[in-house]
C-alpha positions in Angstrom: -202.5 -33.1 139.9 -203.6 -36.8 139.0 -202.6 -37.9 135.7 -205.5 -36.5 133.2 -204.4 -36.5 129.5 -207.7 -35.4 128.0 -210.9 -33.0 129.0 -214.2 -32.6 127.8 -214.9 -29.3 125.9 -218.2 -27.8 124.3 -217.4 -26.9 121.0 -219.6 -24.7 118.4 -219.1 -26.1 115.5 -221.1 -24.0 113.4 -224.1 -21.7 113.9 -226.9 -23.3 116.3 -224.4 -26.6 116.6 -222.9 -27.2 119.9 -221.0 -30.7 120.5 -219.1 -32.3 123.0 -215.8 -33.4 122.6 -212.8 -34.7 124.2 -209.6 -32.9 123.5 -206.0 -33.2 124.8 -205.2 -31.3 128.3 -203.5 -28.0 127.6 -199.7 -28.0 128.5 -199.2 -24.3 129.7 -196.4 -22.5 128.2 -193.6 -20.8 130.2 -195.7 -17.6 131.1 -199.1 -19.6 131.2 -201.0 -21.1 134.0 -203.3 -23.9 133.5 -206.5 -24.1 135.5 -209.3 -26.2 136.1 -212.7 -24.1 135.5 -214.8 -23.9 138.2 -217.9 -21.6 136.6 -218.4 -19.9 133.7 -220.8 -16.9 132.8 -223.1 -16.9 129.8 -222.7 -13.7 127.8 -224.6 -12.1 125.4 -221.7 -12.9 123.0 -222.0 -16.4 123.4 -225.7 -16.1 122.4 -225.1 -14.3 119.3 -222.1 -16.5 118.3 -224.3 -19.7 118.4 -227.0 -17.7 116.5 -224.5 -16.9 113.9 -224.8 -13.2 114.6 -221.5 -12.4 116.2 -219.2 -10.1 113.9 -215.5 -10.9 113.6 -216.3 -14.5 114.6 -215.2 -17.7 113.4 -215.9 -21.6 113.9 -215.4 -24.1 115.3 -215.1 -22.1 118.3 -215.2 -22.9 122.4 -217.2 -20.2 123.9 -217.1 -18.8 127.3 -215.2 -15.8 128.5 -216.4 -14.9 132.0 -214.4 -17.5 133.8 -213.3 -18.7 137.3 -210.8 -21.4 137.8 -208.8 -23.2 140.1 -204.9 -23.2 139.5 -203.6 -26.7 138.6 -200.2 -26.0 137.0 -197.8 -23.4 136.5 -195.6 -22.7 133.6 -191.8 -22.3 134.2 -191.8 -18.6 134.4 -194.7 -18.3 136.7 -193.5 -17.8 140.7 -196.1 -15.2 141.8 -198.8 -17.8 142.2 -199.2 -21.5 143.4 -201.5 -24.6 142.7 -205.0 -24.4 144.5 -205.2 -20.7 144.3 -208.8 -19.5 142.9 -208.4 -17.0 139.9 -210.8 -14.9 137.7 -209.9 -14.7 133.9 -209.2 -11.5 132.5 -210.1 -12.6 128.8 -208.7 -9.6 126.9 -205.3 -10.7 125.5 -203.6 -7.8 124.5 -200.3 -7.4 122.5 -198.4 -4.9 124.8 -196.6 -3.4 121.7 -199.4 -1.2 120.1 -200.2 2.7 120.8 -203.3 1.7 122.7 -201.4 -0.5 125.1 -198.5 1.6 125.4 -200.9 4.3 126.7 -202.5 1.8 129.2 -205.6 1.1 127.3 -205.0 -2.3 127.1 -208.6 -2.9 126.7 -208.6 -1.6 123.3 -205.4 -3.0 122.0 -205.2 -2.8 118.1 -204.5 -6.4 118.0 -206.7 -7.8 120.9 -207.4 -11.3 121.0 -210.3 -12.1 123.6 -210.3 -15.7 125.0 -213.8 -17.3 123.9 -214.3 -15.3 121.0 -211.3 -14.9 119.1 -209.6 -18.1 120.6 -211.0 -20.9 122.5 -212.7 -20.1 125.9 -214.2 -21.8 129.1 -216.8 -24.0 127.8 -214.2 -26.5 128.8 -212.7 -28.6 131.7 -209.4 -26.8 131.8 -207.9 -24.0 130.1 -204.3 -22.4 129.6 -204.1 -18.8 130.3 -201.5 -16.1 130.5 -200.3 -15.5 134.0 -200.8 -12.0 133.6 -204.6 -12.6 132.7 -205.3 -13.6 136.0 -206.9 -11.8 139.2 -206.5 -13.9 142.3 -209.9 -14.2 144.3 -209.4 -16.8 147.2 -211.7 -14.1 148.9 -214.6 -14.2 146.5 -216.8 -17.3 146.1 -216.6 -19.1 142.4 -219.7 -18.1 141.0 -219.2 -14.4 141.9 -215.7 -14.7 140.6 -217.2 -15.9 137.5 -219.0 -12.8 137.0 -216.1 -10.5 138.0 -216.0 -10.2 134.0 -219.1 -8.4 133.4 -218.9 -6.4 136.5 -215.6 -5.4 135.4 -217.0 -3.9 132.1 -219.5 -2.1 134.0 -216.6 -0.9 136.4 -214.7 0.6 133.1 -217.9 2.4 132.3 -218.2 3.9 135.6 -214.3 5.1 135.4 -214.8 6.7 132.0 -217.9 8.4 133.3 -215.9 9.8 136.1 -218.6 9.4 138.7 -218.3 10.9 142.2 -220.0 10.7 145.2 -223.5 12.5 145.5 -223.6 13.0 141.4 -226.9 12.3 139.9 -226.6 9.2 137.3 -229.1 7.7 135.0 -228.5 4.1 133.9 -230.5 3.0 131.0 -231.0 -0.8 130.2 -231.1 -3.3 133.0 -229.3 -6.4 131.3 -226.1 -7.5 133.2 -223.8 -4.7 132.3 -226.4 -2.0 133.1 -227.2 -3.9 136.4 -223.4 -3.9 137.2 -223.0 -0.2 136.2 -225.7 0.8 138.5 -224.5 -1.1 141.6 -220.9 -0.1 141.2 -221.9 3.8 140.8 -224.1 3.3 143.8 -221.3 1.7 145.6 -219.2 4.9 144.6 -221.7 7.0 146.4 -223.6 8.2 143.3 -227.6 8.8 143.4 -228.5 6.6 140.6 -231.8 5.9 138.8 -232.4 3.0 136.3 -234.6 2.9 133.3 -235.8 -0.1 131.4 -238.9 -1.0 129.4 -239.4 -4.3 131.3 -241.5 -4.5 134.2 -239.8 -7.9 135.3 -236.1 -6.0 135.2 -237.5 -3.0 136.8 -238.7 -5.2 139.7 -235.4 -6.9 139.9 -233.8 -3.7 140.4 -235.8 -2.4 142.9 -235.5 -5.7 144.8 -231.8 -6.9 144.2 -230.4 -3.3 144.2 -232.6 -1.4 145.9 -232.5 1.3 143.1 -235.4 3.4 141.7 -236.4 1.8 138.2 -238.7 4.0 135.9 -240.1 3.1 132.3 -238.5 5.2 129.5 -241.6 4.6 127.5 -243.8 6.3 130.0 -245.2 9.5 128.6 -244.1 11.1 132.2 -240.7 9.6 132.3 -238.9 12.9 132.1 -241.1 14.6 135.1 -240.6 11.1 136.8 -236.8 11.2 136.0 -236.4 15.0 137.3 -238.5 14.2 140.6 -236.0 11.5 141.3 -233.0 14.4 141.0 -234.6 17.3 143.1 -236.1 18.8 139.6 -233.1 18.2 137.7 -232.0 15.9 134.7 -228.9 13.8 135.6 -225.4 15.2 135.2 -224.3 11.6 133.8 -226.1 9.1 131.4 -224.6 5.8 131.0 -226.5 3.3 128.3 -226.0 -0.1 128.3 -228.8 -0.9 126.0 -227.4 -1.4 122.5 -230.5 -0.1 121.2 -230.3 2.5 118.5 -233.5 4.6 119.5 -232.5 4.6 123.2 -228.7 5.6 122.5 -230.1 8.4 119.9 -232.2 10.0 122.8 -229.5 10.1 125.4 -228.6 13.3 124.7 -232.6 14.6 125.7 -231.9 13.1 129.2 -228.9 15.1 130.4 -228.9 18.6 132.0 -226.4 21.3 130.4 -222.9 20.2 130.9 -223.7 16.6 131.2 -221.9 13.5 129.8 -223.0 10.4 128.1 -221.3 7.0 128.0 -222.3 4.4 125.6 -221.1 0.8 126.8 -223.9 -1.0 124.6 -223.2 -1.0 120.9 -225.2 -1.5 118.0 -224.5 -2.1 114.2 -225.4 1.1 112.7 -225.2 5.0 112.9 -225.9 7.3 116.0 -228.2 10.2 115.0 -229.4 13.3 117.1 -229.7 17.1 116.5 -226.6 18.8 116.6 -228.1 22.2 118.4 -229.3 19.4 121.3 -225.7 18.1 121.4 -224.2 21.5 121.4 -226.3 23.9 123.5 -225.9 21.4 126.3 -222.0 21.0 125.7 -222.2 17.4 125.7 -219.5 15.2 126.6 -220.2 11.9 124.8 -217.7 8.8 125.1 -217.5 5.0 124.4 -216.4 2.4 126.8 -214.9 -0.7 125.7 -214.0 -4.2 127.6 -212.0 -3.4 130.9 -208.4 -3.1 132.5 -206.7 -5.1 135.1 -207.7 -1.9 137.3 -211.4 -2.6 136.8 -211.2 -6.3 137.4 -209.2 -5.5 140.6 -211.8 -2.8 141.8 -214.8 -5.6 141.3 -212.7 -8.0 143.3 -212.5 -5.8 146.1 -216.1 -4.6 146.1 -217.0 -8.4 145.9 -215.1 -9.2 148.9 -216.2 -6.4 150.5 -219.8 -7.5 150.0 -220.8 -4.5 148.0 -221.3 -6.4 144.7 -222.6 -10.0 144.5 -223.5 -12.3 141.9 -227.3 -12.1 142.9 -227.7 -8.7 141.8 -227.5 -10.2 138.1 -227.7 -13.8 138.4 -230.8 -15.5 137.5 -230.1 -19.2 136.1 -227.5 -21.7 136.4 -226.8 -24.5 134.4 -224.7 -27.8 134.5 -221.9 -28.1 132.0 -222.5 -31.8 131.1 -226.2 -31.2 130.3 -225.7 -27.5 128.8 -225.7 -28.8 125.4 -229.2 -30.3 125.5 -230.8 -27.1 126.8 -228.9 -24.3 125.4 -231.5 -23.3 122.6 -234.5 -23.5 124.8 -233.1 -22.3 128.4 -230.5 -20.0 127.2 -231.0 -18.6 123.9 -234.9 -18.3 123.9 -235.3 -17.7 127.7 -237.0 -14.0 128.1 -236.5 -14.5 131.9 -232.7 -14.9 131.5 -230.7 -12.1 132.7 -227.3 -14.0 133.3 -226.7 -17.7 133.4 -223.5 -19.3 134.8 -222.3 -22.8 134.2 -221.5 -25.1 136.7 -218.8 -27.7 136.6 
């Protein structure tokens, strides 16, 4: 590594204010790895934080948690990696001591700290990360590797739903997470249908994922849905909308004995008639973040060509000019599904 003492960061100083600054290059601690950032995906969290709408968030903060980088330097206790390897960052830094962690649920650690949310993230030329929070991805090209994180959230939701080959699955919401859910469920052999009110997003689903997409606001939606599933409603529904009305309505679109997984969330209360919930003996659960297992699965699917960045990616941006275009081309861009930053 050449002698570099400082790096450029893009700092969200306060809501709606992004500024470039120089900062001292991080020195990796004993169990950390210094990476040169190659690509960073832009998440809804980054948009909400910029707008001042992200709960449990403090400023100033370097955003960015969907990160691909190249290893530059190893901490003294890191021996299973080497400089030059490409890595995807697992941004959920767990405590490994709470009951959730001890039961294997590091994704919902009681003391979780998320890189780019609770601590500074990837809108930065270099980043020091715990070695245990890295996935080696030399066999995945950098842009796709940066998007392993949102795909991993999708993979976790699919795992929560316990989807098996041949099962009928409805995915509601064709944003990045919903698209990932649909693609991974299909890769696992499920018969998948998507629902989204946006014609543009439905076209994206059918053209890029080769999955049937329906309009849930259509008065014939239920009959169209049944047509896709041999006259039945789906056995499983995964909602990635974070929309209160859509989430309250999911119980109407599963067959008896079916299950619902909420991967999207909103600030408010779920509400639906208890008789409708009970008569179907509904299973309902939430899905939060992802674990190493989910990241590893996505990495393998990408390396095998079963998942790709093109499934969700619509825009790319240059790091050195991102601050100038962030509001208009990211926050206010209705055509944006997923953007990635190139360094």
